Each structure stands twice: as structure tokens, then as C-alpha cells.
C-alpha positions in Angstrom: 90.0 -44.1 3.7 88.0 -47.2 4.9 85.1 -48.0 2.8 81.9 -47.5 4.7 79.3 -50.3 4.8 76.3 -48.6 6.3 73.5 -50.9 6.0 70.4 -50.2 3.9 68.0 -50.2 6.8 70.3 -47.8 8.6 70.5 -45.4 5.6 66.7 -45.5 5.4 65.7 -45.2 9.1 68.3 -42.8 10.0 68.4 -40.7 6.9 70.3 -37.4 6.6 67.1 -35.5 6.6 65.9 -37.1 9.8 69.2 -36.7 11.6 69.1 -33.0 10.4 65.8 -32.6 11.9 66.9 -33.5 15.5 67.3 -30.7 18.0 70.7 -28.7 17.6 71.7 -29.9 21.1 71.5 -33.6 20.0 72.9 -33.0 16.5 76.1 -31.5 18.4 76.8 -34.4 20.5 80.0 -36.2 19.4 78.3 -39.6 19.1 75.8 -38.1 16.8 78.4 -36.2 14.7 80.2 -39.4 13.9 76.9 -41.1 12.8 75.9 -38.1 10.7 79.3 -38.2 9.0 78.8 -42.0 8.4 75.5 -41.3 6.7 76.9 -38.6 4.7 79.8 -40.9 3.5 77.4 -43.6 2.5 75.8 -40.9 0.1 79.1 -40.2 -1.4 79.7 -36.9 0.6 83.4 -37.4 1.5 83.8 -33.8 2.5 80.9 -33.8 5.1 81.6 -32.5 8.6 82.6 -34.7 11.7 85.3 -36.6 9.8 87.4 -36.7 13.0 84.8 -38.0 15.3 83.9 -40.7 12.7 87.5 -41.8 12.3 88.2 -41.9 16.1 85.0 -44.1 16.5 86.0 -46.3 13.7 89.5 -47.0 15.0 88.5 -47.5 18.7 85.6 -49.8 17.7 87.8 -51.9 15.2 89.8 -52.6 18.3 86.9 -53.4 20.5 85.3 -55.7 17.9 88.4 -57.6 17.4 88.8 -58.3 21.1 85.3 -59.2 21.4 85.4 -61.6 18.7 88.3 -63.4 20.3 86.2 -63.7 23.7 83.1 -65.0 21.9 85.1 -67.5 19.9 87.0 -68.8 23.1 83.7 -68.8 25.0 82.0 -70.9 22.0 84.9 -73.3 22.2 84.5 -73.6 25.9 80.8 -74.1 25.8 80.1 -70.8 27.5 77.2 -68.9 26.6 77.7 -65.2 26.4 75.2 -62.6 24.9 76.6 -59.2 23.7 74.0 -56.4 23.5 73.5 -52.9 22.6 76.3 -51.2 20.6 78.5 -54.3 20.4 75.8 -56.2 18.5 73.9 -53.2 16.9 77.0 -51.8 15.3 77.1 -54.9 13.0 73.6 -56.0 12.6 71.8 -52.5 12.3 74.5 -50.1 11.5 77.0 -51.9 9.4 79.9 -49.2 9.6 82.0 -49.7 12.7 82.6 -46.0 12.7 78.7 -44.9 12.8 78.1 -46.3 16.4 80.6 -44.8 18.8 80.9 -46.9 22.1 82.6 -46.5 25.5 82.7 -50.2 26.2 81.3 -53.5 25.3 78.2 -54.9 26.9 78.1 -58.6 27.4 75.5 -60.6 29.3 76.6 -63.5 31.4 74.7 -65.9 33.6 75.7 -65.3 37.3 76.4 -69.0 37.7 79.1 -68.5 34.7 80.5 -65.4 35.9 83.6 -66.9 37.3 84.2 -68.9 34.0 83.7 -65.8 31.9 86.1 -63.9 34.1 88.9 -66.5 33.8 88.4 -66.8 30.1 89.0 -63.0 29.7 91.8 -63.2 31.8 93.5 -65.8 29.7 93.1 -63.5 26.8 95.0 -60.7 28.4 92.2 -58.9 30.1 92.3 -57.7 33.8 89.5 -57.5 36.3 88.4 -54.4 37.9 85.8 -54.1 40.7 83.9 -51.3 42.2 84.3 -50.0 45.8 83.3 -52.6 48.4 80.5 -50.4 49.6 78.7 -50.9 46.3 78.6 -54.6 46.9 77.4 -54.2 50.4 74.5 -52.2 49.1 73.9 -54.6 46.2 74.5 -51.9 43.7 76.5 -53.7 41.3 75.4 -55.3 38.1 78.7 -56.0 36.1 82.4 -57.0 36.2 84.7 -55.0 34.1 87.5 -56.5 32.1 90.1 -54.3 30.6 92.7 -54.9 27.9 94.4 -51.7 26.9 91.9 -49.1 25.7 89.1 -52.0 25.4 86.7 -52.5 28.5 84.1 -55.3 28.3 81.4 -55.3 31.1 80.2 -58.7 32.0 76.7 -58.1 33.0 75.4 -60.7 35.5 72.5 -58.3 36.0 70.9 -55.8 33.6 71.0 -52.9 35.9 70.5 -52.0 39.7 68.4 -49.1 39.6 64.7 -48.3 40.1 63.8 -51.7 41.6 63.3 -53.0 38.2 63.7 -56.9 37.8 67.4 -57.3 36.6 67.9 -61.0 35.9 69.8 -61.7 32.4 68.8 -65.3 32.4 65.4 -64.7 30.6 67.0 -62.5 27.9 69.8 -65.1 27.4 67.3 -68.0 27.1 65.5 -66.2 24.3 68.7 -65.2 22.6 69.5 -66.6 19.0 72.8 -67.5 17.5 73.9 -65.4 14.5 77.3 -64.9 12.5 79.5 -62.4 14.2 82.6 -61.6 12.1 85.0 -64.9 12.1 82.8 -66.4 14.8 79.2 -66.5 16.1 77.4 -64.6 18.7 74.1 -65.1 20.8 72.1 -61.8 20.4 68.8 -60.8 22.3 65.5 -60.9 20.3 64.4 -57.6 19.0 61.8 -57.2 21.7 64.3 -57.9 24.6 66.9 -55.7 22.7 64.6 -52.7 22.5 63.2 -53.1 25.9 66.8 -53.1 27.4 67.8 -50.1 25.2 65.0 -48.1 26.4 65.0 -48.9 30.0 68.7 -48.6 30.2 68.4 -45.1 28.9 65.9 -44.4 31.7 68.1 -45.8 34.4 70.6 -43.2 33.2 68.1 -40.4 33.5 68.1 -39.9 29.6 71.5 -38.2 30.0 73.8 -41.0 28.7 75.0 -41.9 25.4 72.6 -40.2 23.0 72.8 -43.1 20.4 70.2 -45.0 22.7 67.7 -42.9 20.4 69.1 -44.2 17.1 69.5 -47.7 18.6 65.9 -47.6 19.4 64.8 -46.3 16.1 66.6 -49.1 14.2 65.2 -51.7 16.5 61.7 -50.3 16.4 61.9 -50.5 12.6 63.1 -54.2 12.8 60.3 -55.5 14.7 56.9 -56.8 13.6 53.5 -55.8 14.5 53.5 -57.2 18.0 56.7 -55.5 19.0 55.5 -52.8 21.1 53.0 -55.1 22.9 55.9 -57.5 23.5 58.1 -54.9 25.1 55.3 -53.4 27.2 54.6 -57.1 28.5 58.4 -57.1 29.5 58.2 -54.0 31.0 54.9 -54.8 33.0 56.5 -58.1 34.4 59.7 -56.2 35.4 58.1 -53.2 37.1 59.5 -50.9 34.4 56.2 -49.5 33.0 56.9 -45.9 34.0 60.4 -46.2 32.8 59.4 -47.7 29.4 56.7 -45.1 28.9 58.8 -42.2 29.8 61.7 -43.4 27.4 59.3 -43.6 24.7 58.1 -40.2 25.4 61.6 -39.0 25.0 62.1 -41.0 21.9 59.1 -39.9 20.0 59.7 -36.1 21.1 62.8 -36.2 18.9 61.9 -38.9 16.5 58.0 -38.3 15.9 58.0 -40.8 12.9 58.6 -43.7 15.1 55.7 -46.0 15.5 55.3 -46.3 19.4 52.3 -48.3 20.0 48.6 -47.3 20.1 48.3 -44.4 22.5 45.1 -45.7 23.8 46.6 -48.7 25.4 46.6 -48.6 29.3 50.6 -49.2 29.4 51.0 -45.8 27.8 48.8 -43.7 30.4 50.9 -44.6 33.3 52.2 -41.7 35.7 50.9 -38.9 33.3 51.8 -36.1 35.7 55.5 -37.4 36.1 55.9 -38.0 32.6 54.5 -34.7 31.6 57.4 -33.0 33.9 59.9 -35.3 32.2 58.8 -34.3 28.6 59.3 -30.6 29.7 62.6 -31.6 31.0 63.6 -33.2 27.7 65.5 -30.4 25.8 67.6 -29.9 29.1 68.5 -33.8 29.4 69.4 -33.9 25.7 72.7 -31.8 26.7 73.9 -35.2 28.2 75.8 -35.9 31.3 79.0 -34.6 30.1 77.5 -31.1 30.1 75.0 -31.5 33.1 76.9 -33.6 35.5 75.6 -36.7 37.5 72.8 -34.6 39.2 70.7 -34.5 36.5 70.1 -38.1 36.4 69.6 -38.3 40.1 66.9 -35.9 39.5 65.2 -37.9 36.9 65.3 -41.3 38.5 63.0 -40.8 41.3 60.1 -39.9 38.8 60.5 -43.4 37.2 59.4 -45.9 39.8 56.5 -48.1 39.0 56.0 -48.4 42.9 56.4 -45.0 44.5 56.4 -46.8 47.9 59.9 -48.1 47.0 61.3 -44.4 46.6 61.9 -43.9 50.3 64.2 -46.9 50.8 66.0 -46.2 47.4 66.6 -42.6 48.5 68.2 -43.8 51.7 70.4 -46.2 50.1 71.6 -43.5 47.4 72.2 -40.8 50.0 74.4 -43.6 51.9 76.3 -44.4 48.8 77.0 -40.9 47.7 78.3 -40.0 51.2 80.8 -42.8 51.0 81.7 -41.8 47.5 82.9 -38.4 48.8 85.0 -39.9 51.6 
């Protein structure tokens, strides 16, 4: 058995009692099962349920982190700035135990001007490039390049996302990133405010049906920020046209984790789109089942309710209908 290294902040913020208080549909999600087992292990409960989910996450993540370290070390030697984010960073900075935070892939921000260099660097390390269908490029509906080496996939994000007409440039986040120790090398990582903003809005772009660990990621980041954290996150959302997406994500977060400090409810930024957000709150228990149970149409129902500028909805819907039609051909 590998010794667990769950960090004190994780054990405190995501205690067994708090995880047990989550809705049953969330507690039973595979990714939450692994985390709950890691929390139990850190308390000495070696017989806790979820061992297989935990060991699977541990094995896959050790492979991912090894590959990522090699990429970051090579990038550092080449003077190329890459910024891993979400699980790739948080598993080390906020969880500690590689088995506690299951991932499907590794997200890395890369400036668009450096994308070619980053792809070549990964290829030199044994990765192969895969691209989406050409019609997605034609519709400007691409935000990353996927690099694969065996079971490990790194997504080089030259944009943060391509949904909801939200500002998507990675350069501001990268400019505010700071360098930290990362295994045998170093990594540039987002500021706490940038990171929390990305976690929340990314969950919104997936209609709150993606990896359920966005909730625990957000909880750990919220607990790591200072007094101005939520104001800083709200400022990022306002500048990017993501006020509704952020507010809706915060609603979903606090519905299952009411102990999280989510900012002063009297702030104007928390009073946007009240009717749409009320509908999404009612949908919350259904969305918690995740895309695996609900299929892709759940997120397609949610996204139209998350636009800051409702005038953008018509052109967005036409683009989506066109792409969905080509996907079925």
C-alpha cells in the first residue's frame, strides 16, 4: 500500500463529515469515491470502501504526473512557459495524495504564439498529436491541442474554452502565474483568483455535468484565498462576460457545500439573471448525476441559460445546430 500524503488543508476542508453530507448522487460518483477513500486512509481507516477507485486513480495519476514533469522540465530548459492548471496542479498543491484527485487528462495553458514549439517539444518526448474534426476549426470551436503518449493525454490550451461567448485568452492568466516547485522540476501555476475563476466557469461551460471534482477543487481554492478573493474572481468574470456563468456555478457549489464562503450576497454581481439561476438551482440534483448518466444533452440544455448577453444566443444556437448536424454525418 502506498502511504497517503493528503495535505492538512485538504483533510480539514474536505473532511469525512463534509463529504458524507454531500447528496448521495454525488457521493456515489466514481471520482468522489476515490477522494472519500483517500480521506479515510489519511485517518487510518485502511478498510474504508472505495479502495479500487482510489488505487486506479493513484496508478493513472502517477503516470500522468511523471509525463507532465518531463514536459515541464523540457519546457523550462527550452525557455518555454507552460502553465498547468486544474487537477494537474491541485493534486499536488491542494490534495497531496495522487490517488485523491482522479483525472481524465492533463490541462496545460500555452500561449498561442508558442503552440507550435510546445507541440514539437511534446512530440520529442514521445507524444503524438490529435486534432478535432476540420469543421470545428472552421467554426472556431477549438481551444486545445491534444497530445497523447500511451494512456496519458495532455491538452495544450491555447484558449481557455470556446463556449458562451466568454473571453477565452490564456495570456492574462499566464502573465499572473507564479513559479513553484513541482516534483523534480518547477511549474508555473495560476493565481488563486484565476484558478478559482477557471474552475467555476469551466464547470459552467460543461453544464455542471462534467467531473464532479470541480466542486472539491473550488472548495480548496476558496479556502486558500484572502479576504478579497471573491471580489477578484467577480472582477475577472465581469471583464470576461462570465458573470452569469460564475454566479450559477457558485449557486451549484453552495447548494452542496453551504459552508463555503461565497461572497456577500448583497453584491450586485450575485444578483444577475435571477430567474435563469433559480431554474438551474432546481435542476441541480438532476445535473449532479453527471454526463455519464445524463448524456450530452443535459449540458446543451444548461448552456443557453448562462449567457451574459442574451443577444448572443441566436448566433450561438445556429452554430451549434450546424456542428451537431455535421457530427452525425
